[in-house]
N, C-alpha and C positions, 0 to 999 in steps of 0.2 A: 823708564820708558812709560809713557802714558798709554793707557788702553782706552779704546773707544767703547762707549757703552753699546751693548748689543740690544737692538730693538727690532721688533717684528714690523714696526710701522715703516712704510716706504719713505724714502728721502724725497726732498723737493725735486731733485734731479730725476729720480725714477718716475715721479708723478708727471713732470713736464714732458719727458721723453715718451711716456705712455700715451699722453694726450696727442702728441705729434704723430705717433704710430697709428693711433686710432683714426685720426683725421686722414692720414695717407691711405690706410686700408679702405676706409669709407669711400674715398675718391676713386680708388681702383675698382671697387664694386659698382659704384654709381655709373662709371663710364662704360661698364660692360666689357671690361678687358679680359675677364675670365670666361672662356668658351666652354660652358657646361650648361646643358639645358635646365637642370634643376636649380643652379645658382642664378641663371639669367631670369627665370620666371618667378623667383622668390624674392620678396622684400626682406632684407636682412638688416636688423638693427644691431649695431655694435655698441654695447653699453659701457664697456670699460676695457682697457688694455693694461695688464699688470706686467711690469718689467722685472726681470731678475736683477739682483744688486749689481751684477757686472754689465748689465744692459745688453746681454747677448741673446736672451730669450724673451719673447713677447707673447704673453698668453692673452688672446682676445676672447672676451665673453660675448657671445652673439645670441640673438633671439630671432629665429626665422618667423616672420609674421604671416599668419593665415595658413600655416602648414601644421598638420598634426604630427608628422614624423620628423621631429627635430634631428634625430640621429643621422638620417640620410643626408641632410643638408650639412651637418657638422662634418660628416665623413667626406663629403664632396669638397668642402673647403680645405680640409686637411690634405686631401689628395692633390690639391692645387696650391698648397702652401709655399712650395719652392718658387713657383711661377709668381705668386703674389709678392713674395719677398723680393724677387728681382724687379718687380714693377714699382717697389717703394723707393728705389734709389734716387730718382730725381727730387722727391720731396724730403728725403732724409740724408742728403749729401753731406751734411755737416757731421754726421756720425762716423766714428772711426771704424766700427764694425756694423754691418747690417744684421739686425737681430733675426734669429730663427723665429718664425711665426707659428704658433699653435692655437687652434680654435677649440673652444669649450662652450658647452651649452650654458647659457645664463639662467640659473634657476631662482634668481632673486625675486623675480616677479611672482613666481609661485609662492615663495615665502611671504611676500607682502599680502597676497590673497588670503593665505592661511591666518595671518595676524588680523587682517580686516574681518574675516569671518568670526574669529574668536571675540574680537571687540564688539561685534554686532550680536553675539549670542545672547539669549535671554538671561543667562546666569550672570554674565559680566555686566550687562546693561542694568540689571537689578542692583548689583553691588555698586555700580557707579552712581545710580540714583540715590542709594542710601548714603553714600559719602557726601553728595551734594546737599541732602536734607540736613545732615549733621553740621555742615559748615555754616548754615544760615541761622 
């Protein structure tokens, strides 16, 4: 019996379904179908949706724009997760099971800022200039 190689990388199917779920959640939020004052007055960016291997759990990474308290927005989204899941049906009708939706704060932009700040720091800039001088 052949064994499948175990890999932590998502399959093409997981990536494709994740993008479909991301698009569907975005449409639900844009249409204002979720009746919550905090969600309605906040611009929410969904950067990625990661699917579990069995496609039954969708983890949406969101960034509330212009809001300092991300935790409150994430909590509000998770409170309405079952309702949002129900509203995804028309766009995801080809799926056998409607995935459970979980919302998480997307911290990747903070990581990008830290990397950018490090690259712009005087120590790194000096090292990069030294490398360029040696190449010539």
